[in-house]
Phi, psi and omega in degrees: 000138178241182186301327182293320179293319177299318182295318180296319176300313177300320182291320180294322175298319174298319178297317179296319179300314180298313178301317183297317182285347184291334179299326181292308177304325175296319181285324179288329175298327180284357172290347184237327186224167180287166183294325179289319183289321175301311180294320177300314177294319180300311181291331173297315178297318178298323182289320174297324178289327185282324185325306179302330178297333182300319177277319186294322183258009181291150182272158183295140186294134172233182175307327186271334189252004185296315181272088187278333176258110179234167178290322177294325178291317175298314185292316180299315180292332172292313178299322176297322178292325177297317180294318184298319183295314177297316185290320185288318181287331170292317177302317184291318179290322182296328179304335180288343191235008180208177185272164174297319179300309181296320181296323178293310180289323177290325176293329180289349178295352177298332181294332176278323183294333182299305180293334179287314176292332182290344175307326187280353176241025174084012179282150178277144179235125180280166178296326180302327179298314180293319174301317177296321178296322179294314177300314180297322182292319176297317180302312182296327176294321179290324181284319190255328186279125181260199179297140177074017177063030180270146178236136181296140179308321179299323176297318175302316178295324174295324179291319174296322175299322175305312181297320179296320175299324181294320179294318180307311183297320179294321177291322178297318175307321183282335181269320193293332178285340187260322186235168181296114190291336177289315178296319178297321178297318181300318185291314183297326182289325178291318174301317185290329183286312181295312182296320189286322175299323176291324174294320177298322181294332180275317193255340191234152174286136181236105184235135182297323172298328180289321178297317175305310180301325179275359190302317176305315181295318182298313182295327182286314177296327181274304183282318181281309189281328180262306182289304186278316178296319175303314176299318178300317178293318175303314178296312188292327182293342177301321187242013188280144173272124187310318177295326180288319181297322183294320182289312190294315184286336169298336179291354182304310180301318175300312181296325176300313179295324179293313176297322174299320179292313184292316190262320185257001181058036175277144180230161178235145172291161170313315180296320180295320181293327173294319179299315177301319183292322179292317180299315179294318178299319182291320178302314180295316179300316183291337182264321181279324179302313175295328173297317177299315180293318178301321180290331184289331182283337188281143180291146178288125185287146179295317180236131186289146173293150174298144181301137174099350184252098183232000000 
């Protein structure tokens, strides 16, 4: 490891901390405004925060990249925005009926659902993924299933939301390799903002004093979680070691639980703590075992690559 790897790890750790703590901001924002209005305003702020990056991080124009706005890119980005809108609003509404801790860990299950859903588009899935999924499933039962085998409605919404996030990740993988990822992100954020604000106009009361009270949570969720954390992730992944990224970004759920405990005074029973530990273990097994198996298959190189060239 060299300095660039350490820096990438530090940036990803900061990203996971911001994303984890944002669950608290999402909950606090709804003390004053409805879930659709909070999401719409948050992503409008996030889109504005990301906008300068479209020019600052753009690649030099070539014959292939001169036309940055094309019909396939626009349609793909809008479809991505639809998946984002569904996932984030399910998460936001679910937070009204469950804890920040449950929300963080159940949302994190998307890392296991990605390879499972990938089977339908021809992706290979390792045995480690299924072992991780089983661990996480047991953990979720311990965390979410209460007396009489009841599950909080908010937990169900978070689980459906996790499925949306998995679809979103697969769509990002298809779009980011073909088009400018910053521009794609800006368009999906705008789609999410416009659709959510439209739903808020129909279903929720909108009053300026209420928005003012929710403004700190809106700015935290928009500027930090969308603008800053998204930028940190883009910068960090240039130099990130895959196995490190998998571990560090999985810590988002842990940071959500810590933030819920510190700020909202949420607590977990021993059974819930065991469930969280199994879910985190399942997420890590599902990500790290396939990486380990792939590395074992690769022949040992005669001469090592210079540090930093990955």
